[in-house]
N, C-alpha and C positions, 0 to 999 in steps of 0.2 A: 883169091877166092871172094865171091861176091857176098855181101852182107846177108842176103837171103839164104844162101847155102850155109853160111857159117851159123846163122840162127837155127836152121833145121837141124844141123849136126848137134848143136848144143842141147836142143830140146829132145833128140833122140827119134825125130820123125814128124810126121804131120801131126796136127792137133788132134786130140782125142775127145770125141763127143760121148758123154755118158748118158744112158737113159736115166730116168727118175729112179728106177729100182736099183740100178748100179751105184748111183750117187748116194742113195739112201743106205745101202749096204756098205760102202766106204766109210760114210760118216759114222755109222753105227760101230763098225769095227774100230775106228780111231777113238770113238768114245770109249768103248770097252777097254781098249788098251790103256788109254790115259788113266782111266779109274783104276785098272789092275795095277798100273805102276805106282800111282799115288798110294795104294794100300801096300805097296811093296810085296806083291804075291806073284809067284810063277804061274805060268799057264797051267801047270799040273796041279798047284795048290788051289787055284780057282776052280779047275774042273772038279777036283775032289769036293770042294765045299758045295759046288752046284750040282753034284752027281751027273756031271757030263764028262765025256772023255776029253783028255787034254788036247788031243789032235783036233777035236771039234772046237775047242775054245780058239786054238790057232787059226782054224778056218774061218771062223766068225771075224776074228780081228783082221785077217787078211782079205776079207770080203769075198771069199771063195764059195760061200754058201750064205743063203738067206735064212736065218733062224726063225723059228715060229715064236709066237708070243710067249708061249710056256717057257721056251729055253731062255729068252730074253729075261723074263721074270725071274727064273732060277739064278741067272748070273747076277742080277741086280740085288737079290735077297743074299746071295753069297758074299757080294761086296758090300753089304749094309748101306746102300745108297738109297736116299729118298728120291722119288720120281722126279721132284722139281729140279733137283741138282742135275740129274741126268739130262733132263730136257735143255737146260741151260748150256751144258757142255756140248750136247748134240748140235744145237743151233750153231755154235762156233765152229764145230768140226765141219758141219755141212757147208758153211760158208767157205771154209778153207779147201774143202773137195772141189766145190765149183770153181774157186779161183785157180787151183792147180791144174784142173781140167782145161780151163780157158787158155792157160799158159802153156799147155802141152806138157806139163811135168809129171803127168800121172798116166799109169798104163791101166788097162781094162783087165781085171782078173778072169782068168779063163781056167779050165780044169788042169791045164799043163803049164801054168805059171802066168807071168804078165805079158799080154799082147801090147805091142807098141804100134 
């Protein structure tokens, strides 16, 4: 097997190119998930505190939806996180998303799951 074919098989297919809005949604989702895990909250508990449905919290974390500013604010208030801390973590997550997308290790979220 050629090295090119082996590389394609390891990465799961051709490289994925993300639009800026997809990269933003993925970075935001990773940020929310990291903050929630740091607080040791379940998606259900975070949803209850933010007055959002637990499924919606999961969709935000998986980047299946783009939340509006009001929803993001509710999540941050429920987590008790100051905005500067969120911004620092978001920058880190966004750089990871871009690196993973360039390496072909990331799928694009769709309505029916991850597209490769």
